[in-house]
N, CA, C and O of each residue as an XYZ file, in Angstrom:
392
protein
N     -18.843     44.789     92.782
C     -18.258     43.890     93.059
C     -19.040     42.809     93.034
O     -20.177     43.151     93.359
N     -18.956     41.368     92.743
C     -19.974     40.436     92.837
C     -20.085     40.216     94.243
O     -19.170     40.171     95.065
N     -21.447     40.070     94.443
C     -21.633     39.824     96.047
C     -21.914     38.147     95.687
O     -22.738     37.527     95.014
N     -20.484     37.732     96.726
C     -20.649     36.049     96.687
C     -22.040     35.226     97.563
O     -22.705     35.726     98.470
N     -22.177     34.046     97.048
C     -23.107     32.842     97.431
C     -22.517     31.956     97.998
O     -23.099     31.128     98.699
N     -20.798     31.973     97.722
C     -20.563     30.493     98.019
C     -20.104     30.335     99.503
O     -19.658     31.299    100.126
N     -20.208     29.277     99.969
C     -20.407     29.339    101.385
C     -19.319     27.480    101.655
O     -18.918     26.618    100.874
N     -19.273     27.619    102.767
C     -18.069     26.484    103.268
C     -19.048     25.643    103.938
O     -19.984     26.279    104.422
N     -19.086     24.156    104.122
C     -18.356     23.452    103.344
C     -18.736     23.657    101.909
O     -19.398     24.682    101.740
N     -18.476     22.905    100.756
C     -18.449     23.028     99.625
C     -19.629     21.979     99.251
O     -20.239     21.329    100.100
N     -19.876     21.905     97.757
C     -20.681     21.059     97.533
C     -20.381     19.618     97.588
O     -19.210     19.411     97.270
N     -20.843     18.867     97.795
C     -20.739     17.238     97.529
C     -21.757     16.741     97.349
O     -22.796     17.278     97.733
N     -21.736     15.654     96.758
C     -22.756     14.530     96.604
C     -23.711     14.292     97.914
O     -24.934     14.436     97.905
N     -22.954     13.915     99.000
C     -23.515     13.805    100.294
C     -24.048     15.139    100.697
O     -25.023     15.135    101.449
N     -23.688     15.966    100.414
C     -24.962     17.307    101.100
C     -26.124     17.684    100.046
O     -27.023     18.463    100.363
N     -26.050     17.070     98.741
C     -27.068     16.990     97.602
C     -26.853     18.460     97.172
O     -27.945     19.013     97.043
N     -25.995     19.132     96.955
C     -26.484     20.487     96.375
C     -24.869     20.870     95.119
O     -24.233     21.887     94.843
N     -24.804     19.465     94.709
C     -23.802     19.777     93.603
C     -24.122     20.320     92.618
O     -23.437     21.239     92.168
N     -25.075     19.962     92.111
C     -25.753     20.518     90.680
C     -26.023     22.389     90.763
O     -25.808     23.219     89.880
N     -26.582     22.600     92.224
C     -27.032     23.599     92.601
C     -24.986     24.696     92.380
O     -24.745     25.714     91.731
N     -24.418     24.181     92.892
C     -23.003     24.752     92.806
C     -22.111     24.723     91.678
O     -21.134     25.470     91.620
N     -22.399     23.908     90.795
C     -22.311     23.781     89.302
C     -22.533     24.955     89.129
O     -21.660     25.813     89.000
N     -24.006     25.185     89.101
C     -24.525     25.857     88.066
C     -24.365     27.252     88.496
O     -24.254     28.157     87.669
N     -24.350     27.471     89.855
C     -23.849     28.540     90.517
C     -22.226     29.134     90.348
O     -22.002     30.340     90.452
N     -21.406     28.387     90.144
C     -19.942     28.957     89.413
C     -20.134     29.252     88.025
O     -19.482     30.112     87.434
N     -21.007     28.559     87.511
C     -21.025     28.630     86.038
C     -21.404     30.241     85.645
O     -20.835     30.989     84.850
N     -22.500     30.466     86.445
C     -22.916     32.271     86.463
C     -21.811     32.949     86.947
O     -21.529     34.092     86.589
N     -21.188     32.317     87.723
C     -20.142     33.385     88.302
C     -19.049     34.117     87.785
O     -18.567     35.136     88.278
N     -18.514     33.243     86.253
C     -17.344     32.973     85.479
C     -17.834     34.733     84.807
O     -17.295     35.637     85.447
N     -18.368     35.005     84.131
C     -18.974     35.857     83.443
C     -18.937     37.168     84.221
O     -18.493     38.255     83.851
N     -19.463     36.851     85.298
C     -19.711     38.281     86.432
C     -18.371     38.532     86.855
O     -18.210     39.698     87.216
N     -17.399     37.834     86.922
C     -16.331     38.098     87.926
C     -15.257     37.058     87.334
O     -15.015     36.041     87.984
N     -14.702     37.264     86.284
C     -13.455     36.515     85.612
C     -12.287     36.598     86.410
O     -11.465     35.695     86.253
N     -12.022     37.553     87.293
C     -11.017     37.094     88.094
C     -11.172     37.247     89.468
O     -10.515     37.945     90.241
N     -12.319     36.357     89.730
C     -12.233     35.655     91.195
C     -12.033     34.625     91.046
O     -12.267     33.994     90.015
N     -11.368     34.055     92.431
C     -10.801     32.905     92.511
C     -11.841     31.895     93.000
O     -11.651     30.679     92.973
N     -13.217     32.625     93.554
C     -14.061     31.804     94.262
C     -14.933     30.850     93.698
O     -15.344     29.842     94.272
N     -15.226     31.248     92.428
C     -16.192     30.069     91.553
C     -15.241     29.181     91.190
O     -15.498     28.007     91.458
N     -13.979     29.464     90.531
C     -12.784     28.166     90.394
C     -12.577     27.366     92.037
O     -11.932     26.318     92.067
N     -12.881     27.663     92.718
C     -12.366     26.538     94.059
C     -13.799     25.900     94.207
O     -13.948     24.720     94.526
N     -15.011     26.900     93.914
C     -16.092     25.748     94.213
C     -16.409     24.442     93.115
O     -16.853     23.294     93.114
N     -15.791     25.590     92.096
C     -16.047     24.079     90.797
C     -15.049     23.179     90.853
O     -15.252     22.192     90.147
N     -13.775     23.188     91.612
C     -12.608     22.446     91.663
C     -13.086     21.327     92.721
O     -13.020     20.121     92.481
N     -13.475     21.765     93.677
C     -14.397     21.049     94.709
C     -15.374     20.039     94.280
O     -15.515     18.918     94.770
N     -16.064     20.588     93.265
C     -17.074     19.863     93.061
C     -16.249     18.778     91.959
O     -16.126     17.583     92.224
N     -15.816     19.285     90.931
C     -14.803     18.481     90.167
C     -14.484     17.389     90.701
O     -14.588     16.319     90.101
N     -13.873     17.543     92.393
C     -13.122     16.673     92.458
C     -14.209     15.329     93.394
O     -13.927     14.166     93.683
N     -15.490     16.150     93.650
C     -16.663     15.446     94.304
C     -16.945     14.086     93.049
O     -17.397     12.997     93.403
N     -16.614     14.377     91.694
C     -17.020     13.960     90.837
C     -15.981     13.172     90.227
O     -16.186     12.602     89.155
N     -14.977     13.106     90.780
C     -13.678     12.224     90.345
C     -13.389     12.360     88.797
O     -13.070     11.503     87.973
N     -13.615     13.786     88.665
C     -13.162     14.394     87.354
C     -11.627     15.163     87.626
O     -11.572     16.391     87.676
N     -10.630     14.471     87.765
C      -9.470     14.831     88.634
C      -8.851     15.891     88.149
O      -8.575     16.882     88.826
N      -8.559     15.728     86.775
C      -7.661     16.754     85.793
C      -8.477     18.077     85.961
O      -7.974     19.123     86.373
N      -9.719     17.935     85.618
C     -10.316     19.487     85.654
C     -10.536     20.231     87.331
O     -10.669     21.437     87.538
N     -10.526     19.238     88.288
C     -10.248     19.899     89.340
C      -9.199     20.083     90.008
O      -9.375     20.411     91.182
N      -7.716     19.934     89.491
C      -6.447     20.118     89.515
C      -6.428     21.271     88.539
O      -5.422     21.919     88.828
N      -7.121     21.907     87.409
C      -7.076     23.003     86.844
C      -7.588     24.254     87.616
O      -7.141     25.398     87.695
N      -8.849     23.552     88.242
C      -9.531     24.571     88.672
C      -8.905     25.198     89.683
O      -8.916     26.427     89.749
N      -8.093     24.199     90.871
C      -7.796     24.377     91.922
C      -6.471     25.369     91.383
O      -6.342     26.518     91.805
N      -5.854     24.971     90.746
C      -4.533     25.938     90.296
C      -4.984     27.130     89.598
O      -4.211     28.089     89.596
N      -6.214     27.246     88.944
C      -6.928     28.511     88.809
C      -7.103     29.457     89.564
O      -6.880     30.668     89.548
N      -7.669     28.511     90.439
C      -8.042     29.651     92.104
C      -6.986     30.479     92.781
O      -6.973     31.684     93.034
N      -5.899     29.310     93.064
C      -4.596     29.661     93.630
C      -4.044     30.946     92.520
O      -3.577     31.923     93.104
N      -4.057     30.993     91.446
C      -3.298     32.044     90.534
C      -4.439     33.134     90.681
O      -3.807     34.187     90.593
N      -5.228     33.325     90.786
C      -6.390     34.163     90.763
C      -5.984     34.771     92.226
O      -5.657     35.954     92.322
N      -6.021     33.893     93.373
C      -5.922     34.495     94.700
C      -5.118     33.827     95.235
O      -5.340     32.871     95.977
N      -3.648     34.455     94.773
C      -2.555     33.746     95.626
C      -2.638     33.760     97.214
O      -2.284     32.694     97.717
N      -2.927     34.482     97.864
C      -3.541     34.978     99.209
C      -4.621     34.200    100.233
O      -4.879     34.293    101.433
N      -5.156     33.315     99.030
C      -6.480     32.725     99.392
C      -6.206     31.101    100.372
O      -5.929     29.981     99.943
N      -6.373     31.470    101.464
C      -5.956     30.436    102.390
C      -7.063     28.929    101.692
O      -6.576     27.858    101.331
N      -8.525     29.259    101.662
C      -8.690     28.058    101.358
C      -8.512     27.450     99.967
O      -8.687     26.246     99.785
N      -8.172     28.271     99.006
C      -7.801     27.965     97.543
C      -6.471     26.850     97.627
O      -6.339     25.811     96.980
N      -5.495     27.472     98.704
C      -4.380     27.177     98.572
C      -4.280     25.756     99.389
O      -3.474     24.850     99.178
N      -5.462     25.815    100.514
C      -5.386     24.418    101.031
C      -6.071     23.232    100.574
O      -5.636     22.177    101.036
N      -6.994     23.166     99.811
C      -7.607     22.993     98.710
C      -6.790     22.193     97.585
O      -7.126     21.053     97.265
N      -5.546     22.943     96.922
C      -4.703     22.612     95.942
C      -3.862     21.510     97.048
O      -3.711     20.342     96.690
N      -3.355     21.962     98.357
C      -2.534     21.502     98.433
C      -3.059     19.957     99.240
O      -2.162     19.168     99.537
N      -4.489     19.591     99.562
C      -5.124     18.871    100.187
C      -4.889     18.058     98.721
O      -4.044     17.164     98.680
N      -5.606     18.378     97.628
C      -5.663     17.462     96.109
C      -4.522     16.875     95.796
O      -4.524     15.760     95.276
N      -3.159     17.679     96.124
C      -1.685     16.534     95.663
C      -1.506     15.882     97.169
O      -0.936     14.791     97.135
N      -1.773     16.208     98.100
C      -1.419     15.095     99.204
C      -2.690     14.083     99.006
O      -1.960     13.093     99.019
N      -3.569     13.704     98.890
C      -4.370     12.755     98.134
C      -4.053     12.123     97.327
O      -4.120     10.908     97.514
N      -3.631     12.554     96.234
C      -2.882     11.988     95.032
C      -1.420     11.336     95.390
O      -0.862     10.325     94.962
N      -1.074     12.202     96.232
C       0.520     11.333     97.132
C       1.668     11.953     96.046
O       2.734     11.433     95.717
N       1.142     13.118     95.645
C       2.359     14.083     94.859
C       2.794     15.287     96.110
O       2.401     16.435     96.319
N       3.717     14.464     96.738
C       4.178     15.538     97.988
C       5.090     16.986     97.723
O       5.436     17.892     98.481
N       5.299     16.726     96.245
C       6.442     18.062     96.235
C       5.447     19.265     95.758
O       5.616     20.443     96.075
N       4.272     18.724     94.859
C       3.422     19.845     94.897
C       2.697     20.182     96.013
O       2.513     21.376     96.248
N       2.213     19.260     96.810
C       1.778     19.613     97.840
C       2.371     20.623     98.781
O       1.764     21.575     99.273
N       3.501     20.335     98.952
C       4.732     21.349     99.879
C       4.377     22.587     98.886
O       3.736     23.586     99.214
N       4.859     22.350     97.763
C       5.151     23.846     97.136
C       3.928     24.493     97.140
O       3.983     25.665     97.513
N       2.720     24.018     96.798
C       1.450     24.668     97.036
C       1.279     25.162     97.934
O       0.467     26.071     97.762
N       1.729     25.057     99.268
C       1.264     26.027    100.462
C       2.610     26.599    101.137
O       2.625     27.820    101.293
N       3.577     25.982    101.494
C       4.966     26.117    101.595
C       5.536     27.040    101.298
O       5.850     27.837    102.181
N       5.843     27.254    100.105
C       6.735     28.070     99.021
C       6.033     29.270     98.900
O       6.719     30.229     98.546
N       4.927     29.457     99.086
C       3.812     30.775     98.767
C       3.271     31.137    100.215
O       2.159     30.654    100.428
N       3.762     31.815    101.168
C       3.489     31.776    102.026
C       2.269     33.359    101.988
O       2.278     34.311    101.207
N       1.447     33.098    103.040
C      -0.093     34.045    102.912
C       0.451     35.056    103.460
O      -0.200     36.085    103.642
């Protein structure tokens, strides 16, 4: 099993470790293709870079790989709420109980 180095809070430009998080997520994909954590880290990083389409895809992939992952679901729901996409925000959290 892959030993995770992912931490919370996620990488942001303000924290100064965005490039490290992107590199770490990129290295984790081949070692753990079915793990939600790298996609969650990548989605948060892409959102920080205002690459919203990529962020959405990464959050969705994280949820599909880890449907009971609270951080993945909350990040996807928060992403949709910030975009005022209320229907998807609700369905990403409410209709899929943990």
